[in-house]
C-alpha positions in Angstrom: -103.1 196.7 105.7 -102.8 198.8 102.5 -100.5 197.8 99.6 -97.9 200.4 100.7 -97.7 198.9 104.2 -96.8 195.4 102.9 -93.2 194.7 104.1 -91.2 193.0 101.4 -88.9 190.5 103.0 -86.7 187.6 101.9 -89.5 185.2 103.1 -92.1 187.0 101.1 -90.0 186.9 97.9 -89.3 183.2 98.5 -92.9 182.4 99.1 -94.0 184.1 95.9 -91.4 182.2 93.9 -92.5 179.0 95.5 -96.1 179.7 94.5 -95.5 180.9 90.9 -92.0 179.8 89.9 -91.0 176.9 92.3 -87.9 176.0 90.2 -86.3 179.3 91.3 -87.3 179.2 94.9 -84.2 177.5 96.2 -81.8 180.2 94.8 -80.1 182.6 97.2 -82.1 185.9 97.7 -80.4 189.1 98.8 -81.8 192.6 99.2 -80.5 195.3 96.9 -80.1 198.7 98.5 -82.0 201.6 97.0 -85.1 201.7 94.9 -88.3 203.6 95.5 -91.0 202.7 93.0 -89.7 199.2 92.9 -87.6 197.1 95.3 -85.0 194.8 94.0 -83.8 191.5 95.3 -80.8 189.6 93.9 -81.8 186.1 92.9 -78.9 183.7 92.6 -75.9 185.1 90.6 -77.6 186.0 87.3 -81.2 187.3 88.1 -83.1 189.8 90.2 -86.7 190.1 91.4 -88.2 193.5 90.8 -91.1 194.1 93.2 -93.6 196.9 92.6 -93.6 199.0 95.8 -94.5 202.7 95.6 -95.4 202.8 91.9 -99.2 203.4 92.0 -99.8 201.3 88.9 -98.1 198.3 87.2 -97.7 200.2 84.0 -93.9 200.7 84.3 -93.2 197.1 84.9 -95.6 196.0 82.2 -93.8 198.3 79.7 -90.4 196.8 80.7 -91.9 193.3 80.2 -93.2 194.1 76.7 -90.4 196.2 75.3 -87.1 195.3 76.8 -87.0 192.0 75.0 -87.4 194.0 71.8 -84.8 196.6 72.6 -82.1 194.6 74.4 -80.7 192.6 71.4 -79.7 195.8 69.6 -78.2 197.7 72.5 -74.4 197.7 73.0 -74.6 197.6 76.9 -76.2 195.0 79.1 -79.8 195.9 80.2 -82.2 194.0 82.4 -84.5 191.7 80.5 -87.5 189.8 81.8 -87.1 186.1 82.6 -90.3 185.3 84.4 -93.5 187.2 85.3 -95.0 187.3 88.8 -98.7 188.2 88.9 -100.7 189.8 91.8 -102.0 187.3 94.3 -103.5 187.2 97.8 -100.0 187.0 99.2 -98.8 190.1 97.3 -101.4 192.1 95.3 -98.9 193.8 93.0 -96.8 192.8 90.0 -93.3 191.5 90.2 -90.8 190.4 87.6 -87.7 188.2 87.5 -85.1 189.9 85.4 -81.5 189.3 84.3 -79.0 190.9 86.7 -76.7 193.6 85.2 -73.3 193.4 86.9 -71.6 196.5 88.2 -72.0 199.2 90.8 -74.7 201.9 90.5 -73.0 205.2 89.7 -74.5 206.9 92.8 -72.3 204.5 94.8 -69.4 204.5 92.3 -67.5 206.7 90.0 -66.2 207.2 86.5 -62.5 207.6 86.1 -62.2 206.8 82.3 -64.2 209.8 81.2 -63.5 209.6 77.5 -64.4 205.9 77.4 -67.6 206.6 79.3 -68.6 209.4 76.9 -68.0 207.2 73.9 -69.9 204.3 75.5 -72.9 206.4 76.4 -73.0 208.0 72.9 -72.9 204.6 71.3 -75.6 203.3 73.6 -77.9 206.2 72.9 -77.3 206.1 69.1 -78.5 202.5 69.2 -81.5 203.3 71.5 -82.7 206.4 69.7 -84.3 204.8 66.7 -87.9 205.5 65.5 -90.3 203.8 67.9 -93.4 201.9 66.8 -96.8 203.6 67.0 -97.8 201.4 69.9 -94.8 202.5 72.0 -95.6 204.1 75.4 -96.0 207.9 75.5 -94.9 209.4 78.8 -97.1 211.9 80.7 -94.3 212.6 83.2 -91.3 212.7 81.0 -90.7 213.7 77.4 -92.3 217.1 77.2 -90.5 220.2 75.8 -88.9 222.1 78.6 -91.5 224.9 78.2 -94.1 222.4 79.4 -92.0 221.4 82.5 -91.8 224.9 84.0 -93.7 223.9 87.2 -91.4 221.1 87.9 -88.3 223.2 87.3 -89.6 226.1 89.4 -90.4 223.8 92.3 -86.9 222.3 92.4 -85.3 225.8 91.7 -87.1 227.5 94.6 -86.2 224.6 96.9 -82.5 224.0 96.3 -80.9 226.3 93.7 -77.8 227.9 95.4 -78.1 231.7 95.5 -74.7 232.3 94.0 -75.5 230.5 90.8 -79.3 230.9 90.6 -79.2 233.5 87.9 -76.9 231.3 85.7 -79.1 228.2 86.3 -82.2 230.2 85.3 -80.5 231.5 82.1 -79.8 227.9 81.1 -83.4 226.9 81.6 -84.8 229.9 79.8 -82.5 229.1 76.8 -83.9 225.5 76.8 -87.5 226.9 76.9 -86.7 229.1 73.9 -85.2 226.3 71.9 -87.0 224.7 68.9 -89.0 221.6 69.6 -88.1 218.1 68.4 -89.3 217.8 64.9 -88.2 214.2 64.1 -90.2 211.1 64.6 -90.7 209.9 68.2 -87.6 207.7 69.1 -87.1 205.3 71.9 -86.0 207.2 75.0 -84.9 205.7 78.4 -86.2 208.9 80.0 -84.7 208.6 83.5 -80.9 208.5 83.2 -79.5 209.5 86.5 -76.7 208.0 88.7 -78.8 205.3 90.3 -80.0 204.0 86.9 -76.6 203.2 85.4 -73.9 200.8 86.6 -70.2 201.2 86.3 -67.2 198.9 86.4 -63.5 199.4 85.6 -64.0 203.2 85.8 -66.6 203.4 83.0 -70.2 202.7 82.1 -71.0 199.0 82.0 -74.8 198.8 82.0 -78.1 200.7 82.0 -81.0 199.7 84.2 -84.5 200.8 85.2 -86.4 201.3 82.0 -89.7 201.8 83.6 -90.0 205.4 82.4 -89.2 204.5 78.7 -91.2 206.3 76.1 -91.3 207.4 72.5 -90.4 211.1 72.1 -87.7 213.7 72.3 -84.1 212.2 72.7 -83.0 215.4 74.5 -84.3 213.8 77.7 -81.5 211.2 77.4 -78.9 213.6 76.0 -79.1 215.5 79.3 -77.0 212.6 80.7 -74.0 214.2 79.1 -73.9 216.5 82.2 -75.8 214.4 84.7 -73.7 211.3 84.4 -70.4 212.1 82.7 -67.4 213.7 84.3 -66.5 217.3 83.7 -65.0 218.1 80.4 -66.5 215.2 78.4 -69.8 216.6 77.2 -68.2 217.9 74.0 -66.7 214.5 73.2 -70.1 212.8 73.9 -72.0 215.1 71.5 -69.3 214.7 68.8 -69.6 210.9 69.1 -73.4 210.9 69.2 -73.4 213.1 66.1 -77.2 213.4 65.8 -77.9 216.3 68.1 -78.5 219.7 66.5 -78.1 223.0 68.4 -81.7 223.0 69.6 -81.5 219.5 71.0 -78.4 220.4 72.9 -80.0 223.5 74.3 -83.1 221.5 75.4 -80.9 218.7 76.8 -78.8 221.2 78.8 -81.9 222.8 80.4 -83.3 219.3 81.2 -79.9 218.5 82.8 -80.2 221.5 85.0 -83.7 220.4 86.1 -82.5 216.8 86.7 -79.5 218.1 88.7 -81.8 220.2 90.9 -84.0 217.0 91.4 -80.9 215.1 92.6 -80.2 218.0 95.0 -83.8 218.0 96.2 -83.6 214.2 96.9 -80.4 214.8 98.8 -82.1 217.5 100.8 -84.9 215.2 101.7 -82.4 212.6 102.8 -80.6 215.1 105.0 -84.0 215.8 106.6 -84.7 212.1 107.1 -87.8 212.2 104.8 -89.1 209.0 103.2 -87.4 208.2 99.9 -84.6 210.8 100.5 -81.1 210.0 99.5 -78.4 212.1 101.2 -75.6 211.1 98.8 -77.6 212.4 95.8 -77.2 216.0 97.0 -73.4 216.3 96.2 -73.9 214.4 93.0 -76.6 216.8 91.9 -74.5 219.9 92.7 -71.5 218.5 90.8 -73.8 217.8 87.8 -75.2 221.4 88.0 -71.7 222.8 88.0 -71.0 220.8 84.8 -74.2 222.1 83.2 -73.1 225.6 83.8 -69.8 225.0 82.0 -71.7 224.0 78.9 -70.5 221.8 76.1 
């Protein structure tokens, strides 16, 4: 049996807790829907077990273990922080981590009705996150590049899912991002993967940010793309006013990256419609709505 064939069940999670953290083994365990690189299991009322599943290396979990305790105290929204470490064993040859549970509903299953509040909240969160990162902070090989270095990814998504009626407009947004000046400031902390499944909402607004596995030190435009990917129509301008640190080039890069991220959501939706592994049918409409927001600009 290969690692990817290991079926993660309630019994497995409980056995691992019994072996490595027996004081937690009696708590209720409930599967959390979603997840791809990692699978989540609710542990009691205040914790979750994050199990490495499809991620080929433990690097993302190890980054969260090291850096979230550093970042969390200065962030104005709840984020998951490590509580206990689970190490590879004969029973399960991958890493797993017990983390705090962030209450709320993932945005890909919820909605934002208080758009201005959400824009202000996201801007405040990213202001707090986007501070100069230490030299030993992780550098991403998948995220963080200037749009001009992400052309292959964009083209793949564009060819697969870009609607014909807006394809020229989408390409114009991307070309403008490619032409924008690069980030010239010091590398700052970046979440890197802000999409609807990685934020939670309650009372109609953002209430938490999750899944920091892709975090890196680099260009904040990768997070600023969330102005279109996450926020309701008509609130991007308010977000950038509140954030206050993005120049024209950063906004242009962010808008192009938002176009690519929207196409990614649409591609995941298409995979779900086809019944392919990892596909998420409900991401398709969310991606198209985000793409429409991108085309309207700031």
